[in-house]
DOFI-171511 format. One record per residue (C-alpha): x, z, y; residue number from 1. Coordinates in Angstrom, 3 decimals, padded with zeros to 6 digits. Layout:
<sites>
site px=X pz=Z py=Y k=NUM
...
</sites>
This chain:
<sites>
site px=116.589 pz=085.558 py=072.001 k=1
site px=114.458 pz=086.103 py=075.078 k=2
site px=116.471 pz=084.605 py=077.931 k=3
site px=116.603 pz=084.826 py=081.692 k=4
site px=114.875 pz=081.464 py=082.054 k=5
site px=111.891 pz=082.654 py=080.039 k=6
site px=111.611 pz=085.840 py=082.102 k=7
site px=111.817 pz=083.796 py=085.306 k=8
site px=109.085 pz=081.455 py=084.036 k=9
site px=106.802 pz=084.356 py=083.115 k=10
site px=107.377 pz=086.068 py=086.456 k=11
site px=106.636 pz=082.796 py=088.244 k=12
site px=103.402 pz=082.370 py=086.262 k=13
site px=102.355 pz=085.951 py=087.075 k=14
site px=103.083 pz=085.372 py=090.785 k=15
site px=101.047 pz=082.156 py=090.716 k=16
site px=098.109 pz=083.987 py=089.127 k=17
site px=098.252 pz=086.761 py=091.710 k=18
site px=098.541 pz=084.237 py=094.552 k=19
site px=095.181 pz=082.788 py=093.513 k=20
site px=093.451 pz=086.164 py=093.759 k=21
site px=092.034 pz=087.890 py=096.776 k=22
site px=094.545 pz=088.972 py=099.334 k=23
site px=094.435 pz=090.918 py=102.503 k=24
site px=091.466 pz=090.080 py=104.626 k=25
site px=092.512 pz=087.922 py=107.508 k=26
site px=091.092 pz=085.317 py=109.768 k=27
site px=089.531 pz=087.559 py=112.408 k=28
site px=091.329 pz=086.533 py=115.558 k=29
site px=088.709 pz=087.658 py=118.060 k=30
site px=086.615 pz=090.808 py=118.334 k=31
site px=083.172 pz=090.656 py=116.717 k=32
site px=080.157 pz=091.301 py=118.927 k=33
site px=076.827 pz=092.081 py=117.270 k=34
site px=073.542 pz=092.646 py=119.079 k=35
site px=070.453 pz=094.598 py=118.128 k=36
site px=067.185 pz=095.718 py=119.703 k=37
site px=066.736 pz=092.346 py=121.377 k=38
site px=070.216 pz=092.454 py=122.940 k=39
site px=069.806 pz=095.958 py=124.334 k=40
site px=072.442 pz=097.371 py=121.923 k=41
site px=075.821 pz=095.686 py=121.541 k=42
site px=078.545 pz=096.738 py=119.091 k=43
site px=082.102 pz=095.431 py=119.182 k=44
site px=084.570 pz=095.493 py=116.266 k=45
site px=088.206 pz=094.894 py=117.148 k=46
site px=090.424 pz=092.334 py=115.436 k=47
site px=091.624 pz=095.097 py=113.117 k=48
site px=088.030 pz=095.603 py=111.919 k=49
site px=087.734 pz=099.026 py=113.499 k=50
site px=084.850 pz=100.052 py=115.728 k=51
site px=085.750 pz=099.439 py=119.355 k=52
site px=082.689 pz=099.906 py=121.599 k=53
site px=078.919 pz=100.377 py=121.828 k=54
site px=077.011 pz=099.208 py=124.874 k=55
site px=073.323 pz=100.128 py=125.378 k=56
site px=070.837 pz=099.433 py=128.086 k=57
site px=068.668 pz=102.221 py=129.458 k=58
site px=065.594 pz=100.645 py=127.882 k=59
site px=067.175 pz=101.058 py=124.406 k=60
site px=067.467 pz=104.771 py=125.056 k=61
site px=063.789 pz=104.979 py=126.021 k=62
site px=062.696 pz=103.810 py=122.539 k=63
site px=063.308 pz=107.290 py=121.186 k=64
site px=065.975 pz=108.771 py=118.912 k=65
site px=064.650 pz=107.402 py=115.582 k=66
site px=064.317 pz=103.827 py=116.845 k=67
site px=067.692 pz=104.087 py=118.556 k=68
site px=069.410 pz=105.260 py=115.371 k=69
site px=067.730 pz=102.554 py=113.285 k=70
site px=068.754 pz=099.825 py=115.711 k=71
site px=072.266 pz=101.222 py=116.026 k=72
site px=072.696 pz=101.252 py=112.228 k=73
site px=071.298 pz=097.707 py=112.032 k=74
site px=073.683 pz=096.469 py=114.724 k=75
site px=076.735 pz=098.144 py=113.162 k=76
site px=075.873 pz=096.689 py=109.754 k=77
site px=075.389 pz=093.245 py=111.298 k=78
site px=078.881 pz=093.459 py=112.821 k=79
site px=080.394 pz=094.572 py=109.514 k=80
site px=078.597 pz=091.782 py=107.636 k=81
site px=079.898 pz=089.217 py=110.090 k=82
site px=083.424 pz=090.556 py=109.672 k=83
site px=083.084 pz=090.277 py=105.890 k=84
site px=081.971 pz=086.657 py=106.232 k=85
site px=084.813 pz=085.788 py=108.620 k=86
site px=087.508 pz=087.448 py=106.535 k=87
site px=086.352 pz=086.462 py=103.050 k=88
site px=089.177 pz=085.021 py=100.989 k=89
site px=088.108 pz=081.740 py=099.411 k=90
site px=088.703 pz=081.014 py=095.775 k=91
site px=088.345 pz=082.850 py=092.518 k=92
site px=089.658 pz=086.340 py=091.954 k=93
site px=092.643 pz=086.795 py=089.660 k=94
site px=091.805 pz=087.780 py=086.090 k=95
site px=093.457 pz=091.186 py=086.114 k=96
site px=093.134 pz=091.540 py=082.341 k=97
site px=095.193 pz=088.352 py=081.983 k=98
site px=097.753 pz=089.556 py=084.526 k=99
site px=098.057 pz=092.891 py=082.704 k=100
site px=098.420 pz=091.123 py=079.366 k=101
site px=101.190 pz=088.897 py=080.740 k=102
site px=102.976 pz=091.907 py=082.229 k=103
site px=102.731 pz=093.760 py=078.897 k=104
site px=104.159 pz=090.767 py=077.004 k=105
site px=106.999 pz=090.535 py=079.522 k=106
site px=107.700 pz=094.243 py=079.191 k=107
site px=107.700 pz=094.061 py=075.379 k=108
site px=110.016 pz=091.055 py=075.440 k=109
site px=112.353 pz=092.822 py=077.873 k=110
site px=112.508 pz=095.920 py=075.669 k=111
site px=113.340 pz=093.758 py=072.652 k=112
site px=116.032 pz=091.978 py=074.645 k=113
site px=117.583 pz=095.267 py=075.808 k=114
site px=117.538 pz=096.604 py=072.240 k=115
site px=119.284 pz=093.428 py=071.045 k=116
site px=121.851 pz=093.742 py=073.830 k=117
site px=122.404 pz=097.412 py=072.981 k=118
site px=122.912 pz=096.578 py=069.307 k=119
site px=125.365 pz=093.799 py=070.213 k=120
site px=127.353 pz=096.082 py=072.515 k=121
site px=127.446 pz=098.858 py=069.885 k=122
site px=128.620 pz=096.338 py=067.263 k=123
site px=131.313 pz=095.053 py=069.608 k=124
site px=132.472 pz=098.590 py=070.417 k=125
site px=132.727 pz=099.405 py=066.689 k=126
site px=134.875 pz=096.303 py=066.174 k=127
site px=137.094 pz=097.076 py=069.160 k=128
site px=137.623 pz=100.716 py=068.200 k=129
site px=137.927 pz=099.975 py=064.507 k=130
</sites>
């Protein structure tokens, strides 16, 4: 019969597999400051990864709208790239197909165990009630 110890072992193995996979991005303890246009545009991302502030010098504004937009996009993307590098989770990603397969086997085994328990209880009730 499929016992509690086996279920506990399978759950522990599934937890171990998931623990090896990517988790929540962390590691950003300070705001990220990115610069573009030779330091004339500065973008700050907060520790939560959200946009916090843009600072521009007057000379950046004089470059014209197209150049300003290009440099602004470049600077924002630089900040986001830096955040991705800082918060990357090291190690391999969990094999989700394997995790799903383990969960399916556990579910099938649990269903079989509940069916066996149900049959045993029904048999016992028949004996008790004659």
